[in-house]
C-alpha positions as CSV (number, residue, x, y, z in Angstrom):
1,M,0.0,0.0,0.0
2,R,1.2,3.5,-0.8
3,L,1.0,6.3,1.7
4,R,-2.0,7.9,-0.1
5,Q,-3.9,4.6,0.0
6,I,-3.1,4.2,3.7
7,E,-4.4,7.8,4.3
8,V,-7.7,7.2,2.5
9,F,-8.3,3.8,4.2
10,R,-7.6,5.3,7.6
11,A,-9.9,8.3,6.8
12,V,-12.8,6.0,5.9
13,M,-12.3,3.9,9.0
14,L,-12.4,7.1,11.1
15,A,-15.3,8.7,9.3
16,G,-17.4,5.7,8.5
17,T,-18.5,7.2,5.1
18,V,-16.9,8.2,1.9
19,S,-18.2,11.7,2.2
20,G,-16.8,12.1,5.7
21,A,-13.4,10.7,4.6
22,A,-13.4,13.2,1.7
23,R,-14.0,16.1,4.2
24,L,-11.1,14.8,6.4
25,L,-8.8,14.7,3.5
26,H,-10.0,17.8,1.7
27,V,-10.7,15.9,-1.5
28,T,-13.7,14.9,-3.5
29,Q,-15.9,11.9,-2.8
30,P,-15.0,10.3,-6.2
31,A,-11.3,10.6,-5.4
32,V,-11.8,8.7,-2.1
33,T,-14.0,6.0,-3.9
34,N,-11.4,5.5,-6.7
35,V,-8.5,5.1,-4.3
36,L,-10.4,2.7,-2.0
37,L,-11.5,0.5,-4.9
38,H,-8.0,0.5,-6.4
39,T,-6.6,-0.5,-3.0
40,E,-9.0,-3.4,-2.6
41,D,-8.2,-4.5,-6.2
42,E,-4.4,-4.4,-5.5
43,L,-4.7,-6.2,-2.1
44,G,-7.2,-8.8,-3.4
45,I,-9.4,-8.4,-0.3
46,K,-12.6,-6.5,0.5
47,L,-12.0,-3.9,3.2
48,F,-15.5,-2.5,3.8
49,E,-19.1,-3.6,3.7
50,R,-21.7,-1.0,2.9
51,I,-24.7,-1.2,5.3
52,K,-27.4,1.4,5.3
53,G,-25.2,4.1,3.8
54,R,-22.2,3.5,6.1
55,L,-19.0,1.6,5.5
56,Y,-18.2,-1.1,8.1
57,P,-14.7,-2.8,8.0
58,T,-14.5,-6.4,7.2
59,P,-12.4,-8.7,9.5
60,E,-9.5,-8.2,7.1
61,G,-10.1,-4.5,7.2
62,Q,-10.0,-4.5,11.0
63,T,-6.7,-6.4,11.0
64,L,-5.2,-4.1,8.5
65,Y,-6.4,-1.0,10.4
66,A,-4.4,-2.0,13.5
67,E,-1.2,-2.1,11.5
68,V,-2.1,1.2,9.8
69,E,-2.5,2.9,13.1
70,R,1.0,1.7,14.1
71,T,2.3,3.0,10.8
72,F,0.7,6.4,11.3
73,A,2.2,6.6,14.8
74,N,5.6,6.0,13.4
75,I,5.0,8.6,10.7
76,E,4.0,11.1,13.3
77,N,7.1,10.3,15.3
78,L,9.2,10.9,12.2
79,R,7.5,14.3,11.6
80,K,8.2,15.3,15.2
81,L,11.8,14.2,15.0
82,A,12.3,16.1,11.8
83,A,10.7,19.2,13.4
84,N,12.9,18.8,16.5
85,L,16.0,18.4,14.3
86,R,15.0,21.5,12.3
87,G,14.6,23.5,15.5
88,G,17.8,22.1,17.1
89,R,15.7,20.4,19.8
90,S,17.0,16.9,19.2
91,G,20.3,15.4,18.3
92,H,23.8,14.6,19.8
93,L,26.8,17.0,19.8
94,R,30.4,16.0,20.5
95,I,32.7,18.9,21.5
96,T,36.2,19.4,22.7
97,A,37.8,22.6,24.0
98,S,41.0,24.0,25.4
99,P,41.2,23.9,29.3
100,A,41.0,27.7,29.6
101,L,37.7,27.7,27.7
102,C,36.4,25.0,30.0
103,I,36.7,27.0,33.2
104,E,33.7,29.2,32.6
105,I,32.7,29.7,28.9
106,I,32.0,26.1,27.8
107,P,30.3,25.0,31.1
108,L,28.1,28.1,31.2
109,A,27.3,27.7,27.5
110,I,26.3,24.1,28.0
111,S,24.2,25.0,31.0
112,R,22.3,27.6,29.0
113,F,22.1,25.3,25.9
114,V,20.6,22.3,27.6
115,K,17.8,24.4,29.2
116,Q,16.8,25.5,25.7
117,H,17.5,22.1,24.1
118,P,16.6,19.4,26.6
119,G,16.3,16.8,23.9
120,V,20.0,17.2,22.9
121,S,22.7,15.1,24.4
122,L,26.3,16.2,24.6
123,H,29.7,14.6,24.8
124,V,32.4,16.9,26.2
125,E,36.2,16.5,26.2
126,T,39.0,18.8,27.4
127,H,42.4,18.7,25.6
128,N,45.4,20.8,25.1
129,H,45.6,22.8,21.9
130,R,47.3,20.1,19.8
131,D,45.0,17.3,20.9
132,V,41.9,19.5,20.3
133,L,43.0,19.7,16.6
134,N,43.8,16.0,16.5
135,T,40.5,15.0,18.0
136,V,38.7,17.0,15.4
137,L,40.8,15.7,12.6
138,V,40.1,12.0,13.4
139,K,36.4,13.0,13.8
140,N,36.1,11.8,17.4
141,V,34.2,15.0,18.0
142,D,32.1,17.3,15.8
143,I,33.7,20.7,16.8
144,G,36.5,22.0,18.8
145,F,37.2,25.4,20.5
146,T,40.7,26.7,20.9
147,F,43.0,29.7,20.6
148,N,44.9,30.8,17.6
149,P,44.9,27.5,15.6
150,Q,47.5,27.2,12.9
151,P,46.1,26.7,9.3
152,H,45.7,23.0,8.4
153,A,44.6,21.6,5.0
154,A,42.1,19.2,6.6
155,L,40.6,21.7,9.0
156,E,38.5,24.8,8.7
157,N,38.2,27.3,11.6
158,D,36.1,30.4,12.2
159,V,37.0,33.2,14.6
160,I,34.1,33.6,17.1
161,A,35.7,36.0,19.6
162,G,38.9,37.8,20.4
163,G,40.6,38.6,23.7
164,D,43.7,39.7,25.5
165,L,46.4,38.2,27.7
166,V,46.6,39.8,31.1
167,G,49.1,39.7,33.9
168,L,48.4,37.7,37.1
169,F,50.2,38.7,40.3
170,P,50.0,37.5,43.9
171,A,48.1,40.2,45.9
172,A,51.2,41.2,47.8
173,I,53.1,42.0,44.6
174,G,50.2,43.3,42.5
175,D,49.1,45.9,45.1
176,A,52.4,47.7,44.5
177,L,52.0,47.7,40.7
178,P,50.1,50.1,38.5
179,P,46.9,48.9,36.6
180,V,48.9,48.6,33.4
181,V,52.3,46.9,33.3
182,G,55.0,46.3,30.8
183,L,56.6,42.9,29.9
184,D,59.8,43.9,31.7
185,V,57.9,43.8,35.0
186,F,57.7,40.0,34.7
187,R,61.5,39.8,34.9
188,Q,61.5,40.9,38.5
189,F,59.6,37.8,39.8
190,P,59.5,34.1,39.3
191,L,57.7,33.6,36.0
192,I,55.2,30.8,35.4
193,G,55.0,30.3,31.6
194,L,53.1,28.1,29.2
195,H,54.9,25.6,27.0
196,T,56.0,27.3,23.7
197,D,54.1,24.7,21.7
198,D,50.9,26.3,23.1
199,P,49.5,29.1,20.9
200,L,49.3,31.5,23.8
201,G,52.8,30.5,24.9
202,I,54.0,31.3,21.3
203,L,52.2,34.6,21.6
204,V,54.1,35.6,24.7
205,R,57.4,34.4,23.2
206,D,57.0,36.4,20.0
207,A,56.0,39.5,21.9
208,C,59.1,39.3,24.1
209,Q,61.3,38.8,21.1
210,A,59.8,41.8,19.4
211,S,60.3,44.0,22.5
212,D,63.8,42.7,23.3
213,V,62.5,41.5,26.7
214,L,64.1,38.2,27.7
215,L,61.7,36.1,29.8
216,A,62.7,32.7,31.0
217,P,60.0,30.8,32.9
218,Q,61.1,29.3,36.2
219,I,58.0,27.1,36.1
220,E,56.6,25.8,32.9
221,V,53.0,24.5,32.7
222,K,50.6,23.0,30.2
223,T,47.5,25.1,31.0
224,N,46.5,28.6,32.1
225,R,44.4,27.1,34.9
226,I,47.5,25.6,36.5
227,A,49.4,28.9,36.0
228,M,46.6,30.7,37.8
229,A,46.6,28.2,40.7
230,L,50.3,28.7,41.1
231,V,49.9,32.5,41.2
232,E,47.1,32.1,43.8
233,N,49.5,30.1,46.0
234,G,52.3,32.7,45.6
235,A,54.6,30.6,43.4
236,G,55.2,33.5,40.9
237,V,53.6,35.6,38.2
238,A,52.0,34.7,34.9
239,M,50.4,35.9,31.7
240,V,47.1,34.2,31.0
241,D,44.0,34.6,28.9
242,Q,41.3,37.0,30.2
243,Y,38.8,34.1,30.8
244,T,41.1,32.2,33.1
245,A,41.9,35.5,34.9
246,A,38.2,36.1,35.4
247,S,38.0,33.1,37.7
248,A,41.0,34.1,39.8
249,D,40.5,34.5,43.6
250,P,40.3,38.3,44.0
251,A,41.6,38.0,47.6
252,R,44.8,36.4,46.5
253,V,45.4,37.6,42.9
254,R,45.6,40.9,41.2
255,V,44.9,41.2,37.4
256,K,46.8,43.8,35.4
257,A,46.4,44.9,31.8
258,L,49.5,44.6,29.6
259,R,51.0,47.8,28.1
260,T,51.9,45.8,25.0
261,P,48.5,44.2,23.9
262,L,48.8,40.5,23.3
263,R,45.6,39.7,21.3
264,F,44.4,36.2,20.6
265,T,41.4,34.8,18.8
266,V,38.9,32.1,20.0
267,N,38.1,29.8,17.1
268,V,35.7,27.0,16.4
269,V,37.4,24.2,14.5
270,R,35.8,21.5,12.3
271,A,37.0,18.9,9.9
272,R,36.9,20.2,6.4
273,H,33.7,19.3,4.6
274,H,32.1,18.5,7.9
275,A,28.3,18.8,7.6
276,R,27.1,21.4,10.1
277,S,24.0,20.5,12.1
278,V,21.4,22.9,13.4
279,V,22.3,21.8,16.9
280,E,25.9,22.6,16.3
281,Q,25.0,26.1,15.0
282,H,22.8,26.8,18.0
283,F,25.6,25.7,20.4
284,I,28.2,27.9,18.8
285,A,25.8,30.8,19.0
286,E,25.5,30.1,22.8
287,V,29.3,30.0,23.2
288,V,29.6,33.4,21.4
289,E,27.0,35.0,23.7
290,V,28.5,33.5,26.8
291,E,32.0,34.7,25.8
292,R,30.6,38.2,25.3
293,L,29.1,38.2,28.7
294,I,32.2,36.9,30.5
295,A,34.5,39.3,28.6
296,H,32.3,42.2,29.5
297,A,32.3,41.3,33.1
298,A,36.0,40.8,33.2
299,A,36.6,44.2,31.6
300,G,34.4,45.7,34.3
301,R,36.3,44.1,37.1
302,M,39.6,45.3,35.7
303,A,38.2,48.9,35.3
304,R,37.0,48.9,38.9
305,A,40.4,47.6,40.1
306,A,42.2,50.4,38.3
């Protein structure tokens, strides 16, 4: 049976008459009669008996109707699923992000996202910069979020935000410093630095070379979060992204703007030719909005501290 035949058969079952079925389907009575007769011919069974102007299903028709209702329920489920997918209300999204973005931005974005899309499930991983790219490359995840990714033939990336590195100082040191500091200030204290294979570590290295400021980290770390924890515990000073700095303990850490701006980008990374889902687009939009809110709040805190 074709879908149109199923629709006509079901309409006759519900209405009990050809005229009633025609009204349900918004077609003419002859159209319903023709489809019904053709269906009975194809199936080789009689589906209805006409008694006093009404159509009553035969035993075969009753048996067929039970299956038709199950079919219609499945069709309705498909329609609902398609509508949910179109609206980004269903699906599964696999993401990875650099640790600095997983302190506040990604968790808050996920929290906001799942409230608006309760039918969407998520898989979340945190990796350093290189592993974010590798995880996207091998398609273990759908999208990745990281800083300043290098061009790659198999990847495409879009800038979704921009930010600045800032200086982090233990309160006892930072209280004696101005709101804006130069790179040379970091030579006066034990420096906590990112590995130079990290894009933000590279950013600091290149800025120092351009300014003829030699900075040699006493403590080298993999993530900005570790650098911040070390500063909070008085182990030294550091330069980190503004998002990490936003979560620093204000009783133990002072955040300073850098006289030489060290700008970075936040990028969403996908495998080239990756098909973008509606769910993915909605989540990226949420990340963009959350980044804007956190960056604005961080700028306000620094302005008040100045």
